[in-house]
N, CA, C and O atoms as a Tripos MOL2 file, in Angstrom:
@<TRIPOS>MOLECULE
protein
  212   211    53     0     0
PROTEIN
NO_CHARGES

@<TRIPOS>ATOM
      1 N           8.1600    1.2490   -1.0150 N.3       1 MET1
      2 CA          8.1960    2.5570   -1.6110 C.3       1 MET1
      3 C           6.9010    2.7340   -2.3900 C.2       1 MET1
      4 O           6.6410    1.9720   -3.3200 O.2       1 MET1
      5 N           6.0880    3.7140   -2.0360 N.am      2 LEU2
      6 CA          4.8250    3.9760   -2.7070 C.3       2 LEU2
      7 C           5.0060    5.0030   -3.8030 C.2       2 LEU2
      8 O           5.7950    5.9390   -3.6730 O.2       2 LEU2
      9 N           4.2690    4.8170   -4.8820 N.am      3 GLN3
     10 CA          4.2950    5.7940   -5.9590 C.3       3 GLN3
     11 C           3.3320    6.9170   -5.6010 C.2       3 GLN3
     12 O           2.2430    6.6710   -5.0830 O.2       3 GLN3
     13 N           3.7340    8.1310   -5.8750 N.am      4 GLU4
     14 CA          2.8840    9.2860   -5.5980 C.3       4 GLU4
     15 C           1.7620    9.3670   -6.6290 C.2       4 GLU4
     16 O           1.9830    9.1620   -7.8230 O.2       4 GLU4
     17 N           0.5770    9.6640   -6.1580 N.am      5 ALA5
     18 CA         -0.5660    9.8110   -7.0600 C.3       5 ALA5
     19 C          -0.5450   11.1990   -7.6920 C.2       5 ALA5
     20 O          -0.2390   12.1920   -7.0320 O.2       5 ALA5
     21 N          -0.8720   11.2500   -8.9630 N.am      6 THR6
     22 CA         -1.0060   12.5210   -9.6650 C.3       6 THR6
     23 C          -2.4860   12.7160   -9.9780 C.2       6 THR6
     24 O          -3.2460   11.7490   -9.9310 O.2       6 THR6
     25 N          -2.9140   13.9220  -10.2930 N.am      7 PRO7
     26 CA         -4.3390   14.1740  -10.5290 C.3       7 PRO7
     27 C          -4.9600   13.2860  -11.6060 C.2       7 PRO7
     28 O          -6.1330   12.9280  -11.4970 O.2       7 PRO7
     29 N          -4.2050   12.9250  -12.6380 N.am      8 ASP8
     30 CA         -4.7660   12.1110  -13.7150 C.3       8 ASP8
     31 C          -4.4380   10.6280  -13.5530 C.2       8 ASP8
     32 O          -4.7710    9.8320  -14.4310 O.2       8 ASP8
     33 N          -3.8010   10.2440  -12.4650 N.am      9 ALA9
     34 CA         -3.4160    8.8520  -12.2420 C.3       9 ALA9
     35 C          -4.5990    8.0630  -11.6790 C.2       9 ALA9
     36 O          -5.4820    8.6330  -11.0390 O.2       9 ALA9
     37 N          -4.6140    6.7560  -11.9180 N.am     10 PRO10
     38 CA         -5.6680    5.9330  -11.3300 C.3      10 PRO10
     39 C          -5.5300    5.9180   -9.8060 C.2      10 PRO10
     40 O          -4.5040    6.3280   -9.2650 O.2      10 PRO10
     41 N          -6.5550    5.4520   -9.1330 N.am     11 THR11
     42 CA         -6.5360    5.4660   -7.6780 C.3      11 THR11
     43 C          -5.6940    4.3490   -7.0840 C.2      11 THR11
     44 O          -5.5470    4.2810   -5.8640 O.2      11 THR11
     45 N          -5.1450    3.4860   -7.8970 N.am     12 HIS12
     46 CA         -4.3070    2.4010   -7.3920 C.3      12 HIS12
     47 C          -2.9610    2.9540   -6.9350 C.2      12 HIS12
     48 O          -2.2620    3.6220   -7.6960 O.2      12 HIS12
     49 N          -2.6090    2.6700   -5.6890 N.am     13 ARG13
     50 CA         -1.3050    3.0740   -5.1540 C.3      13 ARG13
     51 C          -0.4890    1.8120   -4.9680 C.2      13 ARG13
     52 O          -0.8760    0.9200   -4.2130 O.2      13 ARG13
     53 N           0.6300    1.7370   -5.6480 N.am     14 THR14
     54 CA          1.4670    0.5440   -5.6020 C.3      14 THR14
     55 C           2.7360    0.8070   -4.8180 C.2      14 THR14
     56 O           3.1380    1.9530   -4.6150 O.2      14 THR14
     57 N           3.3550   -0.2710   -4.3850 N.am     15 GLY15
     58 CA          4.6100   -0.1800   -3.6580 C.3      15 GLY15
     59 C           5.3300   -1.5150   -3.7230 C.2      15 GLY15
     60 O           4.8370   -2.4670   -4.3280 O.2      15 GLY15
     61 N           6.4810   -1.5800   -3.1070 N.am     16 THR16
     62 CA          7.2340   -2.8290   -3.0450 C.3      16 THR16
     63 C           7.5960   -3.1190   -1.5970 C.2      16 THR16
     64 O           7.7850   -2.2070   -0.7920 O.2      16 THR16
     65 N           7.6880   -4.3970   -1.2820 N.am     17 THR17
     66 CA          8.0700   -4.8530    0.0500 C.3      17 THR17
     67 C           9.1050   -5.9470   -0.1030 C.2      17 THR17
     68 O           9.0140   -6.7750   -1.0090 O.2      17 THR17
     69 N          10.0820   -5.9500    0.7760 N.am     18 GLU18
     70 CA         11.1260   -6.9760    0.7370 C.3      18 GLU18
     71 C          10.9230   -7.9610    1.8770 C.2      18 GLU18
     72 O          10.6160   -7.5780    3.0070 O.2      18 GLU18
     73 N          11.1010   -9.2350    1.5580 N.am     19 ARG19
     74 CA         11.0900  -10.3050    2.5510 C.3      19 ARG19
     75 C          12.2940  -11.1840    2.2600 C.2      19 ARG19
     76 O          12.3210  -11.9200    1.2740 O.2      19 ARG19
     77 N          13.2760  -11.0990    3.1220 N.am     20 GLY20
     78 CA         14.5070  -11.8440    2.8820 C.3      20 GLY20
     79 C          15.1680  -11.3360    1.6180 C.2      20 GLY20
     80 O          15.3730  -10.1330    1.4560 O.2      20 GLY20
     81 N          15.5010  -12.2550    0.7210 N.am     21 SER21
     82 CA         16.1570  -11.8530   -0.5250 C.3      21 SER21
     83 C          15.1580  -11.6160   -1.6550 C.2      21 SER21
     84 O          15.5550  -11.4460   -2.8080 O.2      21 SER21
     85 N          13.8700  -11.6030   -1.3330 N.am     22 PHE22
     86 CA         12.8440  -11.4110   -2.3500 C.3      22 PHE22
     87 C          12.1300  -10.0810   -2.1650 C.2      22 PHE22
     88 O          12.0400   -9.5530   -1.0560 O.2      22 PHE22
     89 N          11.6300   -9.5550   -3.2640 N.am     23 CYS23
     90 CA         10.8910   -8.2980   -3.2870 C.3      23 CYS23
     91 C           9.5960   -8.5630   -4.0570 C.2      23 CYS23
     92 O           9.6120   -9.2460   -5.0810 O.2      23 CYS23
     93 N           8.4830   -8.0280   -3.5700 N.am     24 PHE24
     94 CA          7.2470   -8.1710   -4.3230 C.3      24 PHE24
     95 C           6.4990   -6.8590   -4.3460 C.2      24 PHE24
     96 O           6.6210   -6.0320   -3.4430 O.2      24 PHE24
     97 N           5.7230   -6.6890   -5.3970 N.am     25 ALA25
     98 CA          4.9130   -5.4860   -5.5620 C.3      25 ALA25
     99 C           3.5510   -5.7280   -4.9340 C.2      25 ALA25
    100 O           3.0710   -6.8600   -4.8850 O.2      25 ALA25
    101 N           2.9340   -4.6580   -4.4570 N.am     26 HIS26
    102 CA          1.5940   -4.7570   -3.8940 C.3      26 HIS26
    103 C           0.8370   -3.4770   -4.1940 C.2      26 HIS26
    104 O           1.4210   -2.4570   -4.5580 O.2      26 HIS26
    105 N          -0.4750   -3.5550   -4.0320 N.am     27 CYS27
    106 CA         -1.3460   -2.4170   -4.3470 C.3      27 CYS27
    107 C          -2.3860   -2.2550   -3.2450 C.2      27 CYS27
    108 O          -2.7020   -3.2060   -2.5310 O.2      27 CYS27
    109 N          -2.9070   -1.0530   -3.1170 N.am     28 CYS28
    110 CA         -3.9290   -0.7790   -2.1050 C.3      28 CYS28
    111 C          -5.2240   -1.5540   -2.3750 C.2      28 CYS28
    112 O          -6.0450   -1.6990   -1.4690 O.2      28 CYS28
    113 N          -5.4240   -2.0520   -3.5930 N.am     29 CYS29
    114 CA         -6.6300   -2.8150   -3.9210 C.3      29 CYS29
    115 C          -6.5510   -4.2680   -3.4570 C.2      29 CYS29
    116 O          -7.5260   -5.0090   -3.5780 O.2      29 CYS29
    117 N          -5.3920   -4.6830   -2.9250 N.am     30 GLY30
    118 CA         -5.2280   -6.0540   -2.4570 C.3      30 GLY30
    119 C          -4.3950   -6.9200   -3.3880 C.2      30 GLY30
    120 O          -4.0230   -8.0340   -3.0200 O.2      30 GLY30
    121 N          -4.0980   -6.4360   -4.5730 N.am     31 TRP31
    122 CA         -3.2750   -7.1860   -5.5230 C.3      31 TRP31
    123 C          -1.8590   -7.3220   -4.9840 C.2      31 TRP31
    124 O          -1.3350   -6.4100   -4.3460 O.2      31 TRP31
    125 N          -1.2450   -8.4760   -5.2470 N.am     32 ARG32
    126 CA          0.1530   -8.6840   -4.8880 C.3      32 ARG32
    127 C           0.8210   -9.4640   -6.0080 C.2      32 ARG32
    128 O           0.3060  -10.4850   -6.4650 O.2      32 ARG32
    129 N           1.9600   -8.9780   -6.4370 N.am     33 GLY33
    130 CA          2.7020   -9.6160   -7.5140 C.3      33 GLY33
    131 C           3.5530  -10.7690   -7.0050 C.2      33 GLY33
    132 O           3.6510  -10.9910   -5.7980 O.2      33 GLY33
    133 N           4.1640  -11.4960   -7.9220 N.am     34 PRO34
    134 CA          5.0210  -12.6140   -7.5320 C.3      34 PRO34
    135 C           6.3090  -12.1250   -6.8710 C.2      34 PRO34
    136 O           6.7540  -11.0010   -7.1020 O.2      34 PRO34
    137 N           6.8920  -12.9830   -6.0520 N.am     35 ALA35
    138 CA          8.1680  -12.6550   -5.4100 C.3      35 ALA35
    139 C           9.2570  -12.6240   -6.4750 C.2      35 ALA35
    140 O           9.3430  -13.5150   -7.3200 O.2      35 ALA35
    141 N          10.0710  -11.6050   -6.4230 N.am     36 ARG36
    142 CA         11.1620  -11.4240   -7.3920 C.3      36 ARG36
    143 C          12.4650  -11.1990   -6.6460 C.2      36 ARG36
    144 O          12.4600  -10.6370   -5.5510 O.2      36 ARG36
    145 N          13.5630  -11.6210   -7.2140 N.am     37 ARG37
    146 CA         14.8660  -11.2940   -6.6490 C.3      37 ARG37
    147 C          15.3110   -9.9020   -7.0970 C.2      37 ARG37
    148 O          16.1700   -9.2900   -6.4630 O.2      37 ARG37
    149 N          14.7380   -9.4100   -8.1700 N.am     38 SER38
    150 CA         15.0940   -8.1050   -8.7200 C.3      38 SER38
    151 C          14.0610   -7.0560   -8.3030 C.2      38 SER38
    152 O          12.8700   -7.2110   -8.5730 O.2      38 SER38
    153 N          14.5160   -6.0070   -7.6530 N.am     39 ARG39
    154 CA         13.6080   -4.9090   -7.2900 C.3      39 ARG39
    155 C          13.0250   -4.2560   -8.5360 C.2      39 ARG39
    156 O          11.8570   -3.8700   -8.5550 O.2      39 ARG39
    157 N          13.8470   -4.1340   -9.5790 N.am     40 ASP40
    158 CA         13.3640   -3.5280  -10.8270 C.3      40 ASP40
    159 C          12.2120   -4.3300  -11.4240 C.2      40 ASP40
    160 O          11.2510   -3.7460  -11.9240 O.2      40 ASP40
    161 N          12.2930   -5.6540  -11.3800 N.am     41 ARG41
    162 CA         11.2020   -6.4880  -11.9100 C.3      41 ARG41
    163 C           9.9380   -6.3090  -11.0790 C.2      41 ARG41
    164 O           8.8370   -6.2580  -11.6260 O.2      41 ARG41
    165 N          10.0920   -6.2130   -9.7540 N.am     42 ALA42
    166 CA          8.9290   -5.9940   -8.8890 C.3      42 ALA42
    167 C           8.2940   -4.6390   -9.1870 C.2      42 ALA42
    168 O           7.0690   -4.5230   -9.2240 O.2      42 ALA42
    169 N           9.1210   -3.6130   -9.3990 N.am     43 ARG43
    170 CA          8.5890   -2.2920   -9.7540 C.3      43 ARG43
    171 C           7.8750   -2.3400  -11.1010 C.2      43 ARG43
    172 O           6.8440   -1.6930  -11.2850 O.2      43 ARG43
    173 N           8.4230   -3.1060  -12.0380 N.am     44 ALA44
    174 CA          7.7830   -3.2460  -13.3500 C.3      44 ALA44
    175 C           6.4320   -3.9510  -13.2110 C.2      44 ALA44
    176 O           5.4740   -3.5860  -13.8910 O.2      44 ALA44
    177 N           6.3480   -4.9580  -12.3350 N.am     45 ASP45
    178 CA          5.0650   -5.6240  -12.0700 C.3      45 ASP45
    179 C           4.0430   -4.6130  -11.5590 C.2      45 ASP45
    180 O           2.8930   -4.6070  -11.9990 O.2      45 ASP45
    181 N           4.4680   -3.7570  -10.6240 N.am     46 ALA46
    182 CA          3.5670   -2.7490  -10.0570 C.3      46 ALA46
    183 C           3.1170   -1.7620  -11.1310 C.2      46 ALA46
    184 O           1.9400   -1.4050  -11.1940 O.2      46 ALA46
    185 N           4.0370   -1.3270  -11.9640 N.am     47 ALA47
    186 CA          3.6940   -0.3780  -13.0260 C.3      47 ALA47
    187 C           2.7090   -1.0010  -14.0110 C.2      47 ALA47
    188 O           1.7690   -0.3390  -14.4500 O.2      47 ALA47
    189 N           2.9180   -2.2600  -14.3550 N.am     48 GLN48
    190 CA          2.0100   -2.9360  -15.2770 C.3      48 GLN48
    191 C           0.6200   -3.0710  -14.6450 C.2      48 GLN48
    192 O          -0.3880   -2.8680  -15.3220 O.2      48 GLN48
    193 N           0.5620   -3.4080  -13.3710 N.am     49 HIS49
    194 CA         -0.7290   -3.5110  -12.6880 C.3      49 HIS49
    195 C          -1.4620   -2.1710  -12.7170 C.2      49 HIS49
    196 O          -2.6590   -2.1180  -12.9990 O.2      49 HIS49
    197 N          -0.7480   -1.1040  -12.4260 N.am     50 ALA50
    198 CA         -1.3670    0.2250  -12.4050 C.3      50 ALA50
    199 C          -1.8790    0.6250  -13.7880 C.2      50 ALA50
    200 O          -2.9050    1.2970  -13.8980 O.2      50 ALA50
    201 N          -1.1690    0.2150  -14.8470 N.am     51 ARG51
    202 CA         -1.5970    0.5550  -16.2150 C.3      51 ARG51
    203 C          -2.8140   -0.2420  -16.6480 C.2      51 ARG51
    204 O          -3.6550    0.2720  -17.3860 O.2      51 ARG51
    205 N          -2.9240   -1.4860  -16.2050 N.am     52 THR52
    206 CA         -3.9700   -2.3710  -16.7180 C.3      52 THR52
    207 C          -5.2440   -2.3510  -15.8910 C.2      52 THR52
    208 O          -6.2190   -3.0040  -16.2620 O.2      52 THR52
    209 N          -5.2640   -1.6210  -14.7830 N.am     53 THR53
    210 CA         -6.4870   -1.6070  -13.9650 C.3      53 THR53
    211 C          -7.1740   -0.2750  -14.0250 C.2      53 THR53
    212 O          -8.2160   -0.0890  -13.3960 O.2      53 THR53
@<TRIPOS>BOND
     1     1     2 1
     2     2     3 1
     3     3     4 2
     4     3     5 am
     5     5     6 1
     6     6     7 1
     7     7     8 2
     8     7     9 am
     9     9    10 1
    10    10    11 1
    11    11    12 2
    12    11    13 am
    13    13    14 1
    14    14    15 1
    15    15    16 2
    16    15    17 am
    17    17    18 1
    18    18    19 1
    19    19    20 2
    20    19    21 am
    21    21    22 1
    22    22    23 1
    23    23    24 2
    24    23    25 am
    25    25    26 1
    26    26    27 1
    27    27    28 2
    28    27    29 am
    29    29    30 1
    30    30    31 1
    31    31    32 2
    32    31    33 am
    33    33    34 1
    34    34    35 1
    35    35    36 2
    36    35    37 am
    37    37    38 1
    38    38    39 1
    39    39    40 2
    40    39    41 am
    41    41    42 1
    42    42    43 1
    43    43    44 2
    44    43    45 am
    45    45    46 1
    46    46    47 1
    47    47    48 2
    48    47    49 am
    49    49    50 1
    50    50    51 1
    51    51    52 2
    52    51    53 am
    53    53    54 1
    54    54    55 1
    55    55    56 2
    56    55    57 am
    57    57    58 1
    58    58    59 1
    59    59    60 2
    60    59    61 am
    61    61    62 1
    62    62    63 1
    63    63    64 2
    64    63    65 am
    65    65    66 1
    66    66    67 1
    67    67    68 2
    68    67    69 am
    69    69    70 1
    70    70    71 1
    71    71    72 2
    72    71    73 am
    73    73    74 1
    74    74    75 1
    75    75    76 2
    76    75    77 am
    77    77    78 1
    78    78    79 1
    79    79    80 2
    80    79    81 am
    81    81    82 1
    82    82    83 1
    83    83    84 2
    84    83    85 am
    85    85    86 1
    86    86    87 1
    87    87    88 2
    88    87    89 am
    89    89    90 1
    90    90    91 1
    91    91    92 2
    92    91    93 am
    93    93    94 1
    94    94    95 1
    95    95    96 2
    96    95    97 am
    97    97    98 1
    98    98    99 1
    99    99   100 2
   100    99   101 am
   101   101   102 1
   102   102   103 1
   103   103   104 2
   104   103   105 am
   105   105   106 1
   106   106   107 1
   107   107   108 2
   108   107   109 am
   109   109   110 1
   110   110   111 1
   111   111   112 2
   112   111   113 am
   113   113   114 1
   114   114   115 1
   115   115   116 2
   116   115   117 am
   117   117   118 1
   118   118   119 1
   119   119   120 2
   120   119   121 am
   121   121   122 1
   122   122   123 1
   123   123   124 2
   124   123   125 am
   125   125   126 1
   126   126   127 1
   127   127   128 2
   128   127   129 am
   129   129   130 1
   130   130   131 1
   131   131   132 2
   132   131   133 am
   133   133   134 1
   134   134   135 1
   135   135   136 2
   136   135   137 am
   137   137   138 1
   138   138   139 1
   139   139   140 2
   140   139   141 am
   141   141   142 1
   142   142   143 1
   143   143   144 2
   144   143   145 am
   145   145   146 1
   146   146   147 1
   147   147   148 2
   148   147   149 am
   149   149   150 1
   150   150   151 1
   151   151   152 2
   152   151   153 am
   153   153   154 1
   154   154   155 1
   155   155   156 2
   156   155   157 am
   157   157   158 1
   158   158   159 1
   159   159   160 2
   160   159   161 am
   161   161   162 1
   162   162   163 1
   163   163   164 2
   164   163   165 am
   165   165   166 1
   166   166   167 1
   167   167   168 2
   168   167   169 am
   169   169   170 1
   170   170   171 1
   171   171   172 2
   172   171   173 am
   173   173   174 1
   174   174   175 1
   175   175   176 2
   176   175   177 am
   177   177   178 1
   178   178   179 1
   179   179   180 2
   180   179   181 am
   181   181   182 1
   182   182   183 1
   183   183   184 2
   184   183   185 am
   185   185   186 1
   186   186   187 1
   187   187   188 2
   188   187   189 am
   189   189   190 1
   190   190   191 1
   191   191   192 2
   192   191   193 am
   193   193   194 1
   194   194   195 1
   195   195   196 2
   196   195   197 am
   197   197   198 1
   198   198   199 1
   199   199   200 2
   200   199   201 am
   201   201   202 1
   202   202   203 1
   203   203   204 2
   204   203   205 am
   205   205   206 1
   206   206   207 1
   207   207   208 2
   208   207   209 am
   209   209   210 1
   210   210   211 1
   211   211   212 2
@<TRIPOS>SUBSTRUCTURE
     1 MET1         2 RESIDUE 1 A MET
     2 LEU2         6 RESIDUE 1 A LEU
     3 GLN3        10 RESIDUE 1 A GLN
     4 GLU4        14 RESIDUE 1 A GLU
     5 ALA5        18 RESIDUE 1 A ALA
     6 THR6        22 RESIDUE 1 A THR
     7 PRO7        26 RESIDUE 1 A PRO
     8 ASP8        30 RESIDUE 1 A ASP
     9 ALA9        34 RESIDUE 1 A ALA
    10 PRO10       38 RESIDUE 1 A PRO
    11 THR11       42 RESIDUE 1 A THR
    12 HIS12       46 RESIDUE 1 A HIS
    13 ARG13       50 RESIDUE 1 A ARG
    14 THR14       54 RESIDUE 1 A THR
    15 GLY15       58 RESIDUE 1 A GLY
    16 THR16       62 RESIDUE 1 A THR
    17 THR17       66 RESIDUE 1 A THR
    18 GLU18       70 RESIDUE 1 A GLU
    19 ARG19       74 RESIDUE 1 A ARG
    20 GLY20       78 RESIDUE 1 A GLY
    21 SER21       82 RESIDUE 1 A SER
    22 PHE22       86 RESIDUE 1 A PHE
    23 CYS23       90 RESIDUE 1 A CYS
    24 PHE24       94 RESIDUE 1 A PHE
    25 ALA25       98 RESIDUE 1 A ALA
    26 HIS26      102 RESIDUE 1 A HIS
    27 CYS27      106 RESIDUE 1 A CYS
    28 CYS28      110 RESIDUE 1 A CYS
    29 CYS29      114 RESIDUE 1 A CYS
    30 GLY30      118 RESIDUE 1 A GLY
    31 TRP31      122 RESIDUE 1 A TRP
    32 ARG32      126 RESIDUE 1 A ARG
    33 GLY33      130 RESIDUE 1 A GLY
    34 PRO34      134 RESIDUE 1 A PRO
    35 ALA35      138 RESIDUE 1 A ALA
    36 ARG36      142 RESIDUE 1 A ARG
    37 ARG37      146 RESIDUE 1 A ARG
    38 SER38      150 RESIDUE 1 A SER
    39 ARG39      154 RESIDUE 1 A ARG
    40 ASP40      158 RESIDUE 1 A ASP
    41 ARG41      162 RESIDUE 1 A ARG
    42 ALA42      166 RESIDUE 1 A ALA
    43 ARG43      170 RESIDUE 1 A ARG
    44 ALA44      174 RESIDUE 1 A ALA
    45 ASP45      178 RESIDUE 1 A ASP
    46 ALA46      182 RESIDUE 1 A ALA
    47 ALA47      186 RESIDUE 1 A ALA
    48 GLN48      190 RESIDUE 1 A GLN
    49 HIS49      194 RESIDUE 1 A HIS
    50 ALA50      198 RESIDUE 1 A ALA
    51 ARG51      202 RESIDUE 1 A ARG
    52 THR52      206 RESIDUE 1 A THR
    53 THR53      210 RESIDUE 1 A THR
C-alpha cells in the first residue's frame, strides 16, 4: 500500500509488502525496514523514514 504524495510532502513514497507472516516497509529511494509481524509497526517504520529523510 503506497502513501499518496501531497504537494508539501517529501518525494519519498513508502509502502508495505508482506512475505509470509511478515510485513516490511519500503521506499522508492531503496530503503527497506525490518521485517515485522505487525502491519502497524511496519507502517510506523515507513512514516518515521519519510519524516527523517
